[in-house]
N, C-alpha and C positions, 0 to 999 in steps of 0.2 A: 464292481461287475462291469463286464465289457458292454458298452452301449450298443454296438452293432449287433452283438449276439442277442441282447435283450429285445431289440427292435424286431429282429427276425422271429423270435419266439412269440412276441405280441401279435405279429401278422399271422403266424401260423394258428394261434388260438382264435383269432377273428375268423379265419377260414373255417375252422371247425364249428364255431357258433353259427356261422352263415349256413352251413350245410344242414345243421340240426333245425334251424328256424325255417329253412326252405321246406324241409320234410314235414314239419308240423303244419305249415300253411297249406301245402299240397294235400295232405291228408284231410284237412278241414274242408277244402274245396271239393275233393272227391266225395266226401260225406254229403255235401250239398247236392252234388250231382246224383247221388243215390235216391234222393227224395224229390227231385225236380225233373222236368222234361222240357225240351225246347218247344217253342211256339209252333203249333201246327202238327205236333206229334213226331214220332220217330221216323215214320215213312214220308213225312212232308218234305216239300221242296226246300224250305228254309233250313231244315235240319241237314239235308244232304249238302247244300251249298256251303254252310258254315263248316261242316266236317272237311269238305274238299279244300276250302281256303286254309283251314288249319293245317292240313297235311302239307300244303305248299309252304306255309310259314315254318313248319318244322324242318323241311328240307333246306330252306333258305338259312335257317339258324345253324344247322349242322355244317353246311358248306361255309357260311360266314365265319363261324368259330374256328374252323380248320384254317381258313385263310389268315385269320388273325394270328394263329399259332405259328405260322411261317415267319412272322415278323418278331413276335415276342420271344419264342424259342427258349424259354427259361431265363431270359435276360432281365426280367422285371426287377429283380433285387440287385442286379449288377450294374445297370445303366438305364438312362432314360431313352426309351424307344419312341421316336417321333416321326417315323416314316410310314408310308402305306396307310392302312386304316387308322393308325395311331397319330397321323398328322391331322386328321379331321375330327377326331373325338378321342378323349383320353381313355375311354373305357369301351372300345368297340366289342370286346368279348361280352360285356354285360348287355350292350345294345342288342346284339344278336341273341343273347339269352332271353331278353324280353320278347323278341319275336317268337322264339321257341316256346316260351311260357304261354303266349296266346295260342299257339298251335296246339299245345297240349290240352288247354281248357276247351278249345273249339271242338275237340273230338266228342264233346258232350252234345254238340249240335246247338249250343247256346253261346251267343256273343257275350252275354252277361257273365257267364262262368269264365269264358276266355279272357275277358277284361279283368275279372277277379284274380286270375292267375298272374296277369301282368302286374297288377297293383301289389299283390303279395310279393312278387319278385322285386319290384322297385323298392318297396319298403325295406326289405332285407338287404338288398344290394346297396342302397343308399347309405345305410349305417356302415357297411363293410368298406365302401369307397372312402368315407370320411376317415376311417382308421388307416386305410392304405395311403391316403394322401398325407396324413401326418407322418407316417413312416417314411415316405419318399422325400418329404421336405427335410426330415432329420438327416437322411442319408445323402441327399444331393444338393441341398441348399438352393442357391441362386439359380442353378441350372433347371431344377424342377419348377421353381417359382416362375421363371420366364416361360417355360412350357405351359404351365397351368394358366398363365395370364393370356396366352394367345390361342389356347385350344379349349373348346367346350368340354364340359364334364361328360355329357351324354349326347345331346342332339348334334349330329354331324354338321360341320360347316365345310361344304365341299370345295369352296374356293381356296381352302388352306392346303389342298392336296399336294404332298411331296412324296417322292418314292426313292428307293435305292436302285442302283444299277445292278447290284448283286446282293444275294442273301445267303447267310450261312444257316442251313436248315438242320434241325435236329429231328431226324425221322421218328425217333421214339416218342417225342412229345406230340408230333403231328398225329401219329397213329392213336395215341392216348386221347387226344382231343376229339378225333373222329369217333372213337369207341364211346367216350362219354356222351357225345351228342346223339349217338344212335339209341341211347337209353330213352330219349324223348319219344321214339316210335313205340315204346311199350304202352303209351297212352292209347294207341289204337285198339289192341285187344282188351285192355281194361275197360274202356268205355263201350266197346261192343258187348262185353259181358253185362255191363249195367243196362244197356238197351235190351238185351235178351231177358234180364230179370224183370224189367218193367213191362215188357211185352207179355210175358207169361203170368204176370201178377204177383211174382215173388217179392217185388219191391213196390211199396206203396208211394204213389205220386201225390204230393201235397201242393204243388204249384207248377205253373208253366212259365218259362222265362224266354224272352226274346233272344 
């Protein structure tokens, strides 16, 4: 069997598992939001501030992921991208996804649920990243090993910043990344419906969370 073909298939399977696990985790956290309410109530200042901060986090995530796509442009399986955001962290798309995950959970008005969304995303993406790293090491050997040694897995090290003079952009992938990111904003009507259900008494509140 062709090793390259098998590696690509393995990575594709991991991506499918990741998406399924993310969906299960998100549904569980939304379920928690159905029976809890933020500290101070729906109309409280805390609730409004957390929601607003979460909205900003989602916008940062959408813009940041689109920015990363300008550099990666479908090249992840073809070469090691180590410029722009990929020069300061090996997984900037995931880092911005964590920011977006917090923003989604924060639409509940609760920092606790926002952090829960981040932890769920981190748990799922950590396993995905381990498999992706194994794939990249098999494909690129010493080149990837050197990149891995100098660049943090997640937390950015800004002193490492390096950039390209020119980029070859694939507009289709850029638009797809923007479209995928906009899905985050669906959290706003979902949590507004939950708030409405709790206000009218259709949903029973069993706990208040900060």
